[in-house]
PDB file of the backbone (N, CA, C, O) and the ligand in Angstrom, with CONECT records:
HET     ZN  A 101       1
ATOM      1  N   MET A   1     105.831 109.818  93.580  1.00  0.00           N
ATOM      2  CA  MET A   1     104.770 109.269  92.708  1.00  0.00           C
ATOM      3  C   MET A   1     104.589 107.834  92.775  1.00  0.00           C
ATOM      4  O   MET A   1     104.081 107.153  91.885  1.00  0.00           O
ATOM      5  N   SER A   2     105.121 107.333  94.101  1.00  0.00           N
ATOM      6  CA  SER A   2     104.877 105.923  94.481  1.00  0.00           C
ATOM      7  C   SER A   2     103.418 105.634  94.882  1.00  0.00           C
ATOM      8  O   SER A   2     102.755 106.597  95.267  1.00  0.00           O
ATOM      9  N   GLU A   3     102.886 104.510  94.840  1.00  0.00           N
ATOM     10  CA  GLU A   3     101.497 104.193  95.292  1.00  0.00           C
ATOM     11  C   GLU A   3     101.536 103.814  96.619  1.00  0.00           C
ATOM     12  O   GLU A   3     101.636 102.633  96.952  1.00  0.00           O
ATOM     13  N   GLU A   4     101.450 104.893  97.538  1.00  0.00           N
ATOM     14  CA  GLU A   4     101.435 104.703  99.083  1.00  0.00           C
ATOM     15  C   GLU A   4     100.255 103.942  99.329  1.00  0.00           C
ATOM     16  O   GLU A   4      99.367 103.849  98.481  1.00  0.00           O
ATOM     17  N   ALA A   5     100.195 103.364 100.508  1.00  0.00           N
ATOM     18  CA  ALA A   5      98.945 102.862 100.997  1.00  0.00           C
ATOM     19  C   ALA A   5      97.885 103.980 101.274  1.00  0.00           C
ATOM     20  O   ALA A   5      98.160 105.072 101.772  1.00  0.00           O
ATOM     21  N   VAL A   6      96.579 103.551 100.870  1.00  0.00           N
ATOM     22  CA  VAL A   6      95.625 104.496 101.049  1.00  0.00           C
ATOM     23  C   VAL A   6      95.438 104.818 102.575  1.00  0.00           C
ATOM     24  O   VAL A   6      95.540 103.980 103.471  1.00  0.00           O
ATOM     25  N   ASP A   7      95.181 106.011 102.729  1.00  0.00           N
ATOM     26  CA  ASP A   7      94.988 106.356 104.177  1.00  0.00           C
ATOM     27  C   ASP A   7      93.655 106.020 104.684  1.00  0.00           C
ATOM     28  O   ASP A   7      92.694 106.603 104.184  1.00  0.00           O
ATOM     29  N   HIS A   8      93.448 105.058 105.717  1.00  0.00           N
ATOM     30  CA  HIS A   8      92.223 104.554 106.126  1.00  0.00           C
ATOM     31  C   HIS A   8      91.898 105.189 107.425  1.00  0.00           C
ATOM     32  O   HIS A   8      91.290 104.539 108.275  1.00  0.00           O
ATOM     33  N   SER A   9      92.312 106.595 107.669  1.00  0.00           N
ATOM     34  CA  SER A   9      91.922 107.242 108.901  1.00  0.00           C
ATOM     35  C   SER A   9      90.418 107.172 109.121  1.00  0.00           C
ATOM     36  O   SER A   9      89.891 107.143 110.233  1.00  0.00           O
ATOM     37  N   ASN A  10      89.713 107.144 107.837  1.00  0.00           N
ATOM     38  CA  ASN A  10      88.218 107.109 108.128  1.00  0.00           C
ATOM     39  C   ASN A  10      87.933 105.515 108.278  1.00  0.00           C
ATOM     40  O   ASN A  10      88.101 104.725 107.348  1.00  0.00           O
ATOM     41  N   ASP A  11      87.507 105.172 109.496  1.00  0.00           N
ATOM     42  CA  ASP A  11      87.343 103.732 109.945  1.00  0.00           C
ATOM     43  C   ASP A  11      86.033 103.124 109.459  1.00  0.00           C
ATOM     44  O   ASP A  11      85.832 101.935 109.707  1.00  0.00           O
ATOM     45  N   SER A  12      85.229 103.746 108.869  1.00  0.00           N
ATOM     46  CA  SER A  12      83.987 103.178 108.545  1.00  0.00           C
ATOM     47  C   SER A  12      84.017 101.884 107.809  1.00  0.00           C
ATOM     48  O   SER A  12      84.702 101.820 106.789  1.00  0.00           O
ATOM     49  N   PHE A  13      83.375 100.890 108.202  1.00  0.00           N
ATOM     50  CA  PHE A  13      83.639  99.561 107.579  1.00  0.00           C
ATOM     51  C   PHE A  13      83.458  99.709 106.253  1.00  0.00           C
ATOM     52  O   PHE A  13      84.410  99.359 105.557  1.00  0.00           O
ATOM     53  N   ASN A  14      82.408 100.172 105.655  1.00  0.00           N
ATOM     54  CA  ASN A  14      82.023 100.040 104.206  1.00  0.00           C
ATOM     55  C   ASN A  14      82.542 101.333 103.652  1.00  0.00           C
ATOM     56  O   ASN A  14      81.641 101.978 103.116  1.00  0.00           O
ATOM     57  N   GLY A  15      83.569 101.835 103.620  1.00  0.00           N
ATOM     58  CA  GLY A  15      84.108 103.044 103.205  1.00  0.00           C
ATOM     59  C   GLY A  15      83.513 103.149 101.641  1.00  0.00           C
ATOM     60  O   GLY A  15      82.870 102.233 101.129  1.00  0.00           O
ATOM     61  N   ASP A  16      83.802 104.305 101.021  1.00  0.00           N
ATOM     62  CA  ASP A  16      83.172 104.338  99.710  1.00  0.00           C
ATOM     63  C   ASP A  16      84.176 104.008  98.600  1.00  0.00           C
ATOM     64  O   ASP A  16      84.624 104.849  97.822  1.00  0.00           O
ATOM     65  N   ARG A  17      84.463 102.813  98.600  1.00  0.00           N
ATOM     66  CA  ARG A  17      85.384 102.346  97.588  1.00  0.00           C
ATOM     67  C   ARG A  17      84.868 102.518  96.191  1.00  0.00           C
ATOM     68  O   ARG A  17      83.655 102.415  96.008  1.00  0.00           O
ATOM     69  N   PRO A  18      85.534 102.728  95.360  1.00  0.00           N
ATOM     70  CA  PRO A  18      84.974 102.873  93.980  1.00  0.00           C
ATOM     71  C   PRO A  18      84.598 101.586  93.471  1.00  0.00           C
ATOM     72  O   PRO A  18      85.370 100.638  93.613  1.00  0.00           O
ATOM     73  N   ALA A  19      83.474 101.449  92.881  1.00  0.00           N
ATOM     74  CA  ALA A  19      82.992 100.230  92.570  1.00  0.00           C
ATOM     75  C   ALA A  19      83.769  99.421  91.600  1.00  0.00           C
ATOM     76  O   ALA A  19      83.579  98.206  91.563  1.00  0.00           O
ATOM     77  N   CYS A  20      84.627  99.987  90.813  1.00  0.00           N
ATOM     78  CA  CYS A  20      85.254  99.412  89.731  1.00  0.00           C
ATOM     79  C   CYS A  20      86.516  98.742  90.242  1.00  0.00           C
ATOM     80  O   CYS A  20      87.220  98.073  89.485  1.00  0.00           O
ATOM     81  N   GLU A  21      86.828  98.935  91.629  1.00  0.00           N
ATOM     82  CA  GLU A  21      87.988  98.428  92.432  1.00  0.00           C
ATOM     83  C   GLU A  21      87.824  96.834  92.393  1.00  0.00           C
ATOM     84  O   GLU A  21      86.739  96.295  92.612  1.00  0.00           O
ATOM     85  N   GLU A  22      89.024  96.113  92.087  1.00  0.00           N
ATOM     86  CA  GLU A  22      88.909  94.718  92.035  1.00  0.00           C
ATOM     87  C   GLU A  22      88.644  94.321  93.484  1.00  0.00           C
ATOM     88  O   GLU A  22      89.168  94.987  94.378  1.00  0.00           O
ATOM     89  N   PRO A  23      87.880  93.299  93.768  1.00  0.00           N
ATOM     90  CA  PRO A  23      87.693  92.941  95.171  1.00  0.00           C
ATOM     91  C   PRO A  23      89.025  92.180  95.519  1.00  0.00           C
ATOM     92  O   PRO A  23      89.515  91.318  94.791  1.00  0.00           O
ATOM     93  N   ASP A  24      89.566  92.609  96.745  1.00  0.00           N
ATOM     94  CA  ASP A  24      90.835  92.067  97.108  1.00  0.00           C
ATOM     95  C   ASP A  24      90.585  91.201  98.322  1.00  0.00           C
ATOM     96  O   ASP A  24      90.167  91.713  99.360  1.00  0.00           O
ATOM     97  N   LYS A  25      90.799  90.051  98.237  1.00  0.00           N
ATOM     98  CA  LYS A  25      90.373  89.021  99.390  1.00  0.00           C
ATOM     99  C   LYS A  25      90.992  89.516 100.669  1.00  0.00           C
ATOM    100  O   LYS A  25      90.365  89.534 101.728  1.00  0.00           O
ATOM    101  N   GLU A  26      92.301  89.940 100.541  1.00  0.00           N
ATOM    102  CA  GLU A  26      92.908  90.371 101.782  1.00  0.00           C
ATOM    103  C   GLU A  26      92.334  91.495 102.536  1.00  0.00           C
ATOM    104  O   GLU A  26      92.559  91.619 103.740  1.00  0.00           O
ATOM    105  N   GLN A  27      91.565  92.362 101.842  1.00  0.00           N
ATOM    106  CA  GLN A  27      91.073  93.370 102.653  1.00  0.00           C
ATOM    107  C   GLN A  27      89.832  93.025 103.531  1.00  0.00           C
ATOM    108  O   GLN A  27      89.232  93.850 104.220  1.00  0.00           O
ATOM    109  N   TYR A  28      89.523  91.714 103.422  1.00  0.00           N
ATOM    110  CA  TYR A  28      88.506  91.281 104.341  1.00  0.00           C
ATOM    111  C   TYR A  28      88.961  90.379 105.472  1.00  0.00           C
ATOM    112  O   TYR A  28      88.235  89.876 106.330  1.00  0.00           O
ATOM    113  N   GLU A  29      90.407  90.237 105.328  1.00  0.00           N
ATOM    114  CA  GLU A  29      91.028  89.660 106.384  1.00  0.00           C
ATOM    115  C   GLU A  29      91.936  90.367 107.402  1.00  0.00           C
ATOM    116  O   GLU A  29      92.508  89.794 108.330  1.00  0.00           O
ATOM    117  N   GLU A  30      92.000  91.650 107.129  1.00  0.00           N
ATOM    118  CA  GLU A  30      92.738  92.689 107.884  1.00  0.00           C
ATOM    119  C   GLU A  30      91.934  93.874 108.015  1.00  0.00           C
ATOM    120  O   GLU A  30      91.104  94.191 107.163  1.00  0.00           O
ATOM    121  N   VAL A  31      92.162  94.548 109.076  1.00  0.00           N
ATOM    122  CA  VAL A  31      91.455  95.912 109.357  1.00  0.00           C
ATOM    123  C   VAL A  31      92.488  96.692 110.066  1.00  0.00           C
ATOM    124  O   VAL A  31      93.060  96.279 111.074  1.00  0.00           O
ATOM    125  N   ILE A  32      92.720  97.895 109.478  1.00  0.00           N
ATOM    126  CA  ILE A  32      93.727  98.883 110.005  1.00  0.00           C
ATOM    127  C   ILE A  32      92.860  99.660 111.093  1.00  0.00           C
ATOM    128  O   ILE A  32      91.747 100.147 110.895  1.00  0.00           O
ATOM    129  N   ILE A  33      93.647  99.685 112.374  1.00  0.00           N
ATOM    130  CA  ILE A  33      92.913 100.336 113.523  1.00  0.00           C
ATOM    131  C   ILE A  33      94.258 101.278 114.137  1.00  0.00           C
ATOM    132  O   ILE A  33      95.408 101.258 113.699  1.00  0.00           O
ATOM    133  N   HIS A  34      93.825 101.941 115.067  1.00  0.00           N
ATOM    134  CA  HIS A  34      94.842 102.697 115.573  1.00  0.00           C
ATOM    135  C   HIS A  34      95.352 102.268 117.003  1.00  0.00           C
ATOM    136  O   HIS A  34      96.474 102.661 117.324  1.00  0.00           O
ATOM    137  N   ASN A  35      94.593 101.458 117.939  1.00  0.00           N
ATOM    138  CA  ASN A  35      95.036 100.987 119.012  1.00  0.00           C
ATOM    139  C   ASN A  35      94.465  99.675 119.109  1.00  0.00           C
ATOM    140  O   ASN A  35      93.323  99.490 118.688  1.00  0.00           O
ATOM    141  N   TYR A  36      95.187  98.669 119.659  1.00  0.00           N
ATOM    142  CA  TYR A  36      94.615  97.389 119.942  1.00  0.00           C
ATOM    143  C   TYR A  36      93.568  97.518 121.137  1.00  0.00           C
ATOM    144  O   TYR A  36      93.833  98.046 122.217  1.00  0.00           O
ATOM    145  N   PRO A  37      92.356  96.965 120.793  1.00  0.00           N
ATOM    146  CA  PRO A  37      91.477  97.009 121.833  1.00  0.00           C
ATOM    147  C   PRO A  37      91.678  95.839 122.762  1.00  0.00           C
ATOM    148  O   PRO A  37      92.355  94.906 122.330  1.00  0.00           O
ATOM    149  N   ASP A  38      91.129  95.756 124.111  1.00  0.00           N
ATOM    150  CA  ASP A  38      91.242  94.585 124.897  1.00  0.00           C
ATOM    151  C   ASP A  38      90.436  93.441 124.323  1.00  0.00           C
ATOM    152  O   ASP A  38      89.423  93.573 123.637  1.00  0.00           O
ATOM    153  N   CYS A  39      91.053  92.202 124.715  1.00  0.00           N
ATOM    154  CA  CYS A  39      90.325  90.992 124.387  1.00  0.00           C
ATOM    155  C   CYS A  39      89.106  90.870 125.199  1.00  0.00           C
ATOM    156  O   CYS A  39      89.178  90.968 126.424  1.00  0.00           O
ATOM    157  N   ASP A  40      87.982  90.660 124.590  1.00  0.00           N
ATOM    158  CA  ASP A  40      86.664  90.507 125.182  1.00  0.00           C
ATOM    159  C   ASP A  40      86.550  89.372 126.167  1.00  0.00           C
ATOM    160  O   ASP A  40      85.904  89.468 127.210  1.00  0.00           O
ATOM    161  N   PHE A  41      87.238  88.237 125.773  1.00  0.00           N
ATOM    162  CA  PHE A  41      87.232  87.044 126.732  1.00  0.00           C
ATOM    163  C   PHE A  41      88.188  87.332 127.828  1.00  0.00           C
ATOM    164  O   PHE A  41      87.813  86.966 128.942  1.00  0.00           O
ATOM    165  N   CYS A  42      89.347  87.914 127.747  1.00  0.00           N
ATOM    166  CA  CYS A  42      90.300  88.278 128.806  1.00  0.00           C
ATOM    167  C   CYS A  42      89.506  89.308 129.709  1.00  0.00           C
ATOM    168  O   CYS A  42      89.506  89.234 130.938  1.00  0.00           O
ATOM    169  N   LYS A  43      88.896  90.180 129.061  1.00  0.00           N
ATOM    170  CA  LYS A  43      88.160  91.101 129.838  1.00  0.00           C
ATOM    171  C   LYS A  43      87.292  90.659 130.883  1.00  0.00           C
ATOM    172  O   LYS A  43      87.251  91.190 131.993  1.00  0.00           O
ATOM    173  N   LYS A  44      86.536  89.596 130.494  1.00  0.00           N
ATOM    174  CA  LYS A  44      85.569  88.773 131.315  1.00  0.00           C
ATOM    175  C   LYS A  44      86.359  87.989 132.531  1.00  0.00           C
ATOM    176  O   LYS A  44      85.871  87.669 133.614  1.00  0.00           O
ATOM    177  N   ASP A  45      87.550  87.789 132.125  1.00  0.00           N
ATOM    178  CA  ASP A  45      88.268  86.840 133.243  1.00  0.00           C
ATOM    179  C   ASP A  45      88.864  87.839 134.241  1.00  0.00           C
ATOM    180  O   ASP A  45      89.189  87.482 135.373  1.00  0.00           O
ATOM    181  N   CYS A  46      89.007  89.132 133.788  1.00  0.00           N
ATOM    182  CA  CYS A  46      89.594  90.230 134.559  1.00  0.00           C
ATOM    183  C   CYS A  46      88.660  91.259 135.182  1.00  0.00           C
ATOM    184  O   CYS A  46      89.073  92.332 135.621  1.00  0.00           O
ATOM    185  N   GLU A  47      87.358  90.879 135.201  1.00  0.00           N
ATOM    186  CA  GLU A  47      86.292  91.752 135.784  1.00  0.00           C
ATOM    187  C   GLU A  47      86.631  92.125 137.027  1.00  0.00           C
ATOM    188  O   GLU A  47      86.326  93.276 137.340  1.00  0.00           O
ATOM    189  N   ASP A  48      87.276  91.341 137.957  1.00  0.00           N
ATOM    190  CA  ASP A  48      87.582  91.850 139.403  1.00  0.00           C
ATOM    191  C   ASP A  48      88.647  92.873 139.416  1.00  0.00           C
ATOM    192  O   ASP A  48      88.949  93.541 140.404  1.00  0.00           O
ATOM    193  N   GLY A  49      89.225  92.953 138.187  1.00  0.00           N
ATOM    194  CA  GLY A  49      90.352  94.004 138.226  1.00  0.00           C
ATOM    195  C   GLY A  49      91.668  93.626 138.649  1.00  0.00           C
ATOM    196  O   GLY A  49      92.614  94.414 138.643  1.00  0.00           O
ATOM    197  N   ALA A  50      91.753  92.231 139.078  1.00  0.00           N
ATOM    198  CA  ALA A  50      92.991  91.716 139.743  1.00  0.00           C
ATOM    199  C   ALA A  50      94.002  91.511 138.504  1.00  0.00           C
ATOM    200  O   ALA A  50      95.217  91.570 138.692  1.00  0.00           O
ATOM    201  N   LYS A  51      93.555  91.313 137.468  1.00  0.00           N
ATOM    202  CA  LYS A  51      94.444  91.164 136.221  1.00  0.00           C
ATOM    203  C   LYS A  51      94.253  92.105 135.184  1.00  0.00           C
ATOM    204  O   LYS A  51      93.197  92.737 135.169  1.00  0.00           O
ATOM    205  N   THR A  52      95.149  92.308 134.272  1.00  0.00           N
ATOM    206  CA  THR A  52      95.029  93.188 133.104  1.00  0.00           C
ATOM    207  C   THR A  52      94.714  92.322 131.875  1.00  0.00           C
ATOM    208  O   THR A  52      95.411  91.356 131.565  1.00  0.00           O
ATOM    209  N   PRO A  53      93.658  92.706 131.208  1.00  0.00           N
ATOM    210  CA  PRO A  53      93.285  91.924 130.024  1.00  0.00           C
ATOM    211  C   PRO A  53      94.308  91.954 128.795  1.00  0.00           C
ATOM    212  O   PRO A  53      94.947  92.981 128.566  1.00  0.00           O
ATOM    213  N   ARG A  54      94.444  90.868 128.052  1.00  0.00           N
ATOM    214  CA  ARG A  54      95.501  91.052 126.924  1.00  0.00           C
ATOM    215  C   ARG A  54      94.837  91.936 125.777  1.00  0.00           C
ATOM    216  O   ARG A  54      93.627  92.137 125.673  1.00  0.00           O
ATOM    217  N   LYS A  55      95.774  92.404 124.978  1.00  0.00           N
ATOM    218  CA  LYS A  55      95.186  93.173 123.857  1.00  0.00           C
ATOM    219  C   LYS A  55      94.778  92.286 122.690  1.00  0.00           C
ATOM    220  O   LYS A  55      95.446  91.317 122.331  1.00  0.00           O
ATOM    221  N   ALA A  56      93.723  92.648 122.158  1.00  0.00           N
ATOM    222  CA  ALA A  56      93.007  91.782 121.022  1.00  0.00           C
ATOM    223  C   ALA A  56      93.940  91.784 119.687  1.00  0.00           C
ATOM    224  O   ALA A  56      94.486  92.823 119.313  1.00  0.00           O
ATOM    225  N   LYS A  57      94.058  90.784 119.126  1.00  0.00           N
ATOM    226  CA  LYS A  57      94.627  90.720 117.758  1.00  0.00           C
ATOM    227  C   LYS A  57      93.705  90.371 116.680  1.00  0.00           C
ATOM    228  O   LYS A  57      94.106  90.319 115.518  1.00  0.00           O
ATOM    229  N   TYR A  58      92.541  90.137 116.985  1.00  0.00           N
ATOM    230  CA  TYR A  58      91.393  89.767 115.993  1.00  0.00           C
ATOM    231  C   TYR A  58      90.060  90.320 116.345  1.00  0.00           C
ATOM    232  O   TYR A  58      89.750  90.501 117.522  1.00  0.00           O
ATOM    233  N   ASP A  59      89.200  90.614 115.276  1.00  0.00           N
ATOM    234  CA  ASP A  59      87.898  91.010 115.531  1.00  0.00           C
ATOM    235  C   ASP A  59      87.164  89.824 114.720  1.00  0.00           C
ATOM    236  O   ASP A  59      87.220  89.818 113.490  1.00  0.00           O
ATOM    237  N   GLY A  60      86.519  88.882 115.387  1.00  0.00           N
ATOM    238  CA  GLY A  60      85.973  87.923 114.590  1.00  0.00           C
ATOM    239  C   GLY A  60      84.762  87.256 115.196  1.00  0.00           C
ATOM    240  O   GLY A  60      84.288  87.634 116.267  1.00  0.00           O
ATOM    241  N   LYS A  61      84.289  86.293 114.517  1.00  0.00           N
ATOM    242  CA  LYS A  61      83.183  85.444 114.978  1.00  0.00           C
ATOM    243  C   LYS A  61      83.639  84.376 115.858  1.00  0.00           C
ATOM    244  O   LYS A  61      84.691  83.779 115.630  1.00  0.00           O
ATOM    245  N   THR A  62      82.926  84.122 116.809  1.00  0.00           N
ATOM    246  CA  THR A  62      83.253  82.924 117.728  1.00  0.00           C
ATOM    247  C   THR A  62      82.464  81.822 117.410  1.00  0.00           C
ATOM    248  O   THR A  62      81.601  81.895 116.535  1.00  0.00           O
ATOM    249  N   THR A  63      82.725  80.628 118.157  1.00  0.00           N
ATOM    250  CA  THR A  63      82.024  79.351 117.839  1.00  0.00           C
ATOM    251  C   THR A  63      80.584  79.568 118.177  1.00  0.00           C
ATOM    252  O   THR A  63      79.694  78.898 117.652  1.00  0.00           O
ATOM    253  N   LEU A  64      80.347  80.554 119.101  1.00  0.00           N
ATOM    254  CA  LEU A  64      78.969  80.884 119.649  1.00  0.00           C
ATOM    255  C   LEU A  64      78.320  81.739 118.592  1.00  0.00           C
ATOM    256  O   LEU A  64      77.121  81.926 118.802  1.00  0.00           O
ATOM    257  N   GLY A  65      78.755  82.240 117.631  1.00  0.00           N
ATOM    258  CA  GLY A  65      78.159  83.013 116.748  1.00  0.00           C
ATOM    259  C   GLY A  65      78.390  84.688 116.939  1.00  0.00           C
ATOM    260  O   GLY A  65      78.085  85.442 116.014  1.00  0.00           O
ATOM    261  N   ALA A  66      78.838  85.103 117.948  1.00  0.00           N
ATOM    262  CA  ALA A  66      79.040  86.463 118.207  1.00  0.00           C
ATOM    263  C   ALA A  66      80.154  86.913 117.732  1.00  0.00           C
ATOM    264  O   ALA A  66      81.027  86.100 117.427  1.00  0.00           O
ATOM    265  N   TRP A  67      80.351  88.183 117.580  1.00  0.00           N
ATOM    266  CA  TRP A  67      81.557  88.808 117.016  1.00  0.00           C
ATOM    267  C   TRP A  67      82.134  89.640 118.314  1.00  0.00           C
ATOM    268  O   TRP A  67      81.485  90.383 119.050  1.00  0.00           O
ATOM    269  N   THR A  68      83.513  89.316 118.393  1.00  0.00           N
ATOM    270  CA  THR A  68      84.088  89.852 119.578  1.00  0.00           C
ATOM    271  C   THR A  68      85.630  90.151 119.261  1.00  0.00           C
ATOM    272  O   THR A  68      86.112  89.597 118.274  1.00  0.00           O
ATOM    273  N   TYR A  69      86.343  90.900 119.954  1.00  0.00           N
ATOM    274  CA  TYR A  69      87.657  91.175 120.060  1.00  0.00           C
ATOM    275  C   TYR A  69      88.421  89.830 120.713  1.00  0.00           C
ATOM    276  O   TYR A  69      88.028  89.368 121.785  1.00  0.00           O
ATOM    277  N   MET A  70      89.408  89.311 120.065  1.00  0.00           N
ATOM    278  CA  MET A  70      90.075  88.199 120.684  1.00  0.00           C
ATOM    279  C   MET A  70      91.585  88.402 120.640  1.00  0.00           C
ATOM    280  O   MET A  70      92.105  88.903 119.642  1.00  0.00           O
ATOM    281  N   CYS A  71      92.270  88.041 121.653  1.00  0.00           N
ATOM    282  CA  CYS A  71      93.739  87.799 121.683  1.00  0.00           C
ATOM    283  C   CYS A  71      94.031  86.569 120.886  1.00  0.00           C
ATOM    284  O   CYS A  71      93.118  85.814 120.552  1.00  0.00           O
ATOM    285  N   GLN A  72      95.358  86.335 120.555  1.00  0.00           N
ATOM    286  CA  GLN A  72      95.684  85.174 119.829  1.00  0.00           C
ATOM    287  C   GLN A  72      95.183  83.919 120.539  1.00  0.00           C
ATOM    288  O   GLN A  72      94.592  83.035 119.919  1.00  0.00           O
ATOM    289  N   GLU A  73      95.412  83.857 121.764  1.00  0.00           N
ATOM    290  CA  GLU A  73      95.001  82.596 122.521  1.00  0.00           C
ATOM    291  C   GLU A  73      93.564  82.355 122.435  1.00  0.00           C
ATOM    292  O   GLU A  73      93.144  81.212 122.253  1.00  0.00           O
ATOM    293  N   HIS A  74      92.789  83.348 122.552  1.00  0.00           N
ATOM    294  CA  HIS A  74      91.314  83.168 122.548  1.00  0.00           C
ATOM    295  C   HIS A  74      90.851  82.926 121.137  1.00  0.00           C
ATOM    296  O   HIS A  74      89.882  82.214 120.876  1.00  0.00           O
ATOM    297  N   PHE A  75      91.653  83.608 120.152  1.00  0.00           N
ATOM    298  CA  PHE A  75      91.079  83.315 118.861  1.00  0.00           C
ATOM    299  C   PHE A  75      91.386  81.887 118.409  1.00  0.00           C
ATOM    300  O   PHE A  75      90.679  81.327 117.571  1.00  0.00           O
ATOM    301  N   ASP A  76      92.437  81.310 118.969  1.00  0.00           N
ATOM    302  CA  ASP A  76      92.885  79.866 118.651  1.00  0.00           C
ATOM    303  C   ASP A  76      91.649  78.988 119.176  1.00  0.00           C
ATOM    304  O   ASP A  76      91.284  77.986 118.561  1.00  0.00           O
ATOM    305  N   VAL A  77      91.070  79.401 120.274  1.00  0.00           N
ATOM    306  CA  VAL A  77      90.247  78.568 120.929  1.00  0.00           C
ATOM    307  C   VAL A  77      88.691  78.910 120.303  1.00  0.00           C
ATOM    308  O   VAL A  77      87.930  78.055 119.850  1.00  0.00           O
ATOM    309  N   HIS A  78      88.463  80.105 120.376  1.00  0.00           N
ATOM    310  CA  HIS A  78      86.986  80.460 120.051  1.00  0.00           C
ATOM    311  C   HIS A  78      86.827  80.996 118.605  1.00  0.00           C
ATOM    312  O   HIS A  78      85.700  80.969 118.111  1.00  0.00           O
ATOM    313  N   GLY A  79      87.799  81.448 117.940  1.00  0.00           N
ATOM    314  CA  GLY A  79      87.597  81.902 116.551  1.00  0.00           C
ATOM    315  C   GLY A  79      87.220  80.862 115.441  1.00  0.00           C
ATOM    316  O   GLY A  79      87.504  79.672 115.581  1.00  0.00           O
ATOM    317  N   VAL A  80      86.626  81.304 114.426  1.00  0.00           N
ATOM    318  CA  VAL A  80      86.228  80.523 113.484  1.00  0.00           C
ATOM    319  C   VAL A  80      87.134  80.553 112.075  1.00  0.00           C
ATOM    320  O   VAL A  80      86.931  79.877 111.067  1.00  0.00           O
ATOM    321  N   GLY A  81      88.029  81.385 112.270  1.00  0.00           N
ATOM    322  CA  GLY A  81      88.819  81.646 110.911  1.00  0.00           C
ATOM    323  C   GLY A  81      88.731  83.070 110.501  1.00  0.00           C
ATOM    324  O   GLY A  81      88.062  83.909 111.105  1.00  0.00           O
ATOM    325  N   LEU A  82      89.447  83.295 109.435  1.00  0.00           N
ATOM    326  CA  LEU A  82      89.691  84.674 108.946  1.00  0.00           C
ATOM    327  C   LEU A  82      88.850  84.761 107.640  1.00  0.00           C
ATOM    328  O   LEU A  82      88.519  83.764 106.998  1.00  0.00           O
ATOM    329  N   GLY A  83      88.539  86.021 107.310  1.00  0.00           N
ATOM    330  CA  GLY A  83      87.769  86.083 105.927  1.00  0.00           C
ATOM    331  C   GLY A  83      86.390  86.811 106.102  1.00  0.00           C
ATOM    332  O   GLY A  83      85.888  86.972 107.214  1.00  0.00           O
ATOM    333  N   LEU A  84      85.846  87.211 105.016  1.00  0.00           N
ATOM    334  CA  LEU A  84      84.651  87.743 105.121  1.00  0.00           C
ATOM    335  C   LEU A  84      83.682  87.039 105.841  1.00  0.00           C
ATOM    336  O   LEU A  84      83.528  85.854 105.548  1.00  0.00           O
ATOM    337  N   GLY A  85      83.018  87.518 106.698  1.00  0.00           N
ATOM    338  CA  GLY A  85      81.968  86.762 107.530  1.00  0.00           C
ATOM    339  C   GLY A  85      82.438  85.970 108.688  1.00  0.00           C
ATOM    340  O   GLY A  85      81.689  85.437 109.507  1.00  0.00           O
ATOM    341  N   ARG A  86      83.917  85.924 108.702  1.00  0.00           N
ATOM    342  CA  ARG A  86      84.351  85.204 109.869  1.00  0.00           C
ATOM    343  C   ARG A  86      85.172  85.980 110.829  1.00  0.00           C
ATOM    344  O   ARG A  86      84.813  86.114 111.999  1.00  0.00           O
ATOM    345  N   GLY A  87      86.329  86.523 110.334  1.00  0.00           N
ATOM    346  CA  GLY A  87      87.128  87.125 111.204  1.00  0.00           C
ATOM    347  C   GLY A  87      88.037  88.238 110.495  1.00  0.00           C
ATOM    348  O   GLY A  87      88.076  88.279 109.265  1.00  0.00           O
ATOM    349  N   GLN A  88      88.771  89.142 111.280  1.00  0.00           N
ATOM    350  CA  GLN A  88      89.685  90.044 110.649  1.00  0.00           C
ATOM    351  C   GLN A  88      90.824  90.083 111.512  1.00  0.00           C
ATOM    352  O   GLN A  88      90.653  89.972 112.726  1.00  0.00           O
ATOM    353  N   ARG A  89      92.080  90.244 110.981  1.00  0.00           N
ATOM    354  CA  ARG A  89      93.175  90.396 111.909  1.00  0.00           C
ATOM    355  C   ARG A  89      93.323  91.905 112.049  1.00  0.00           C
ATOM    356  O   ARG A  89      93.313  92.650 111.070  1.00  0.00           O
ATOM    357  N   LEU A  90      93.465  92.344 113.354  1.00  0.00           N
ATOM    358  CA  LEU A  90      93.694  93.811 113.567  1.00  0.00           C
ATOM    359  C   LEU A  90      95.153  94.305 113.338  1.00  0.00           C
ATOM    360  O   LEU A  90      96.099  93.721 113.867  1.00  0.00           O
ATOM    361  N   LEU A  91      95.297  95.282 112.623  1.00  0.00           N
ATOM    362  CA  LEU A  91      96.582  95.796 112.303  1.00  0.00           C
ATOM    363  C   LEU A  91      96.731  97.253 112.808  1.00  0.00           C
ATOM    364  O   LEU A  91      95.864  98.044 112.434  1.00  0.00           O
ATOM    365  N   VAL A  92      97.724  97.705 113.612  1.00  0.00           N
ATOM    366  CA  VAL A  92      97.673  98.858 114.070  1.00  0.00           C
ATOM    367  C   VAL A  92      98.581  99.856 113.037  1.00  0.00           C
ATOM    368  O   VAL A  92      99.689  99.572 112.583  1.00  0.00           O
ATOM    369  N   LEU A  93      97.957 100.866 112.837  1.00  0.00           N
ATOM    370  CA  LEU A  93      98.521 101.860 112.007  1.00  0.00           C
ATOM    371  C   LEU A  93      99.463 102.703 112.799  1.00  0.00           C
ATOM    372  O   LEU A  93      98.980 103.388 113.701  1.00  0.00           O
ATOM    373  N   ARG A  94     100.749 102.740 112.577  1.00  0.00           N
ATOM    374  CA  ARG A  94     101.774 103.690 113.321  1.00  0.00           C
ATOM    375  C   ARG A  94     101.820 104.837 112.600  1.00  0.00           C
ATOM    376  O   ARG A  94     102.549 105.762 112.959  1.00  0.00           O
TER     377      ARG A  94
HETATM  378 ZN    ZN A 101      91.942  86.663 125.417  1.00  0.00          ZN2+
END
């Protein structure tokens, strides 16, 4: 009878949450995924295939305004923060 975490296996961004649910700030700062994607900045650096891109830890807005996957290092440089409209930390569901 414990209140287990809701299963987010349906990854759609705007799931159909009950309207009465209290908005939880945290939900805008974290997103549950199944596998870490590659960091888009690292991918650019690794286009020649000589290196392996790092895994992204964030999906967020960059100082250039585009949304992209970023590893910690690139998030520190290019990210604009966490929260609604800014960025989300990626959490892998095991
Ligand atoms: Zn990176």
